[in-house]
Each structure stands twice: as structure tokens, then as C-alpha cells.
C-alpha positions in Angstrom: -28.2 81.3 252.1 -26.8 78.1 250.7 -26.1 75.2 253.0 -22.5 75.5 251.4 -22.1 78.7 252.9 -23.1 77.3 256.6 -20.7 74.0 256.4 -18.0 74.1 258.7 -14.6 75.7 257.5 -11.6 73.3 256.9 -10.6 75.3 259.8 -13.0 74.5 262.1 -12.9 71.1 260.8 -9.2 70.3 261.6 -10.1 72.1 264.9 -12.6 69.8 266.1 -10.5 66.7 265.2 -7.7 67.9 267.3 -10.0 68.4 270.0 -10.9 64.6 269.3 -7.7 63.4 269.0 -5.5 65.3 270.4 -2.3 63.0 269.9 -2.8 62.8 266.3 0.4 64.5 264.8 -0.7 64.5 261.2 -4.1 66.2 262.1 -2.2 68.3 264.6 0.5 69.4 261.5 -2.9 70.0 259.3 -4.4 72.5 261.5 -0.9 74.5 262.0 -0.7 74.6 258.2 -3.9 76.0 258.0 -3.6 78.6 260.5 -0.8 79.5 258.7 -2.2 79.5 255.4 -5.0 81.7 256.7 -2.4 84.3 257.7 -2.8 83.5 261.7 1.0 82.8 262.5 0.7 82.8 265.9 -2.1 80.4 266.1 -0.1 78.2 263.8 3.3 78.7 266.1 1.4 77.8 269.1 -0.3 74.7 267.1 3.9 73.5 265.9 5.0 73.5 269.4 2.0 71.6 270.9 2.7 69.1 268.1 6.8 68.9 268.9 6.2 68.8 272.3 3.9 65.7 271.7 6.0 64.6 268.9 9.6 66.0 268.5 10.3 62.9 265.5 7.3 64.5 263.5 10.3 66.1 260.8 7.6 67.9 258.5 6.6 70.2 261.0 10.4 71.7 261.4 10.6 73.4 258.2 7.4 75.0 258.2 7.7 75.8 262.1 11.2 77.3 261.1 9.2 79.4 257.9 6.5 80.8 259.9 9.4 82.1 262.5 10.8 83.4 259.5 7.4 85.2 258.3 7.4 87.0 261.9 11.1 88.2 261.6 12.2 85.8 264.3 15.3 84.5 262.5 17.0 83.8 265.7 14.3 81.4 267.0 13.7 79.7 263.3 17.7 78.9 263.4 17.0 77.0 266.9 14.2 75.0 265.1 15.6 74.6 261.8 18.5 73.1 264.0 16.1 70.5 265.9 14.5 69.4 262.6 18.2 68.6 261.1 18.6 66.5 263.9 15.4 65.0 263.7 15.7 64.2 260.5 19.3 62.6 261.0 17.8 60.6 263.2 14.4 59.2 261.1 16.8 58.7 258.4 15.2 60.9 256.3 17.8 62.7 253.9 15.7 64.2 251.8 14.1 66.6 254.6 17.2 66.6 256.5 19.0 68.1 253.2 15.8 70.7 252.8 15.7 71.9 256.7 19.7 72.3 256.2 19.4 74.5 253.1 16.7 76.8 254.7 19.1 77.2 257.6 22.2 78.1 255.3 19.9 80.9 254.0 19.5 82.2 257.2 23.3 82.0 257.4 
């Protein structure tokens, strides 16, 4: 087995980083996205939930949290997250994120 095979995965590195600094929203967002990328959508939802409980103004997470909920067929939950994301983006003055989230919300109907 090569040394590369024994190196920690990106997921393991991010989990360690979150454990060391759970208040780091960027790292927690990265972990949620890595779970999502790996197909572990329930773990991704848990991380998005933890992130948003600690930092409800972390605007980038709303879009991807809502998308993850949509992938799981949870449209009404996604709609609620998108609405909260629109509010958070408006508070932050982030018109680009607000527009993206509003677009996702409109697609849900």
C-alpha cells in the first residue's frame, strides 16, 4: 500500500478541523459540502443545520442546504430554507446570493 493510500481523506481532514474549531463557519460549510459530494446527504443536512444554528447569517449555506433537501424529495423543507436564505442575504446586502436563492425558490413553485 502506498503512502498516498494511507493519507487521510478530505472528509476526515474536514471532520478533524470542525472538531478542533466548531465555530469556524467556513470549515463547517466545507464539511457539509464534502458530505454532499460524497452522497451522504443526511450527514450534509446535519452539518448545514449545525452551521445555521451557530451562524444564521452564513448566506452561502442556504442555497446548498435547500438543494440537498430537494434531492431528498423534501420540497416544503427546502422552500422554508430558501425563504430564510433570502432573508439572510437581504440582511447581508448580498444581492447575488439573494437572486440565486430566489431563483431556486421560484423553481419550486
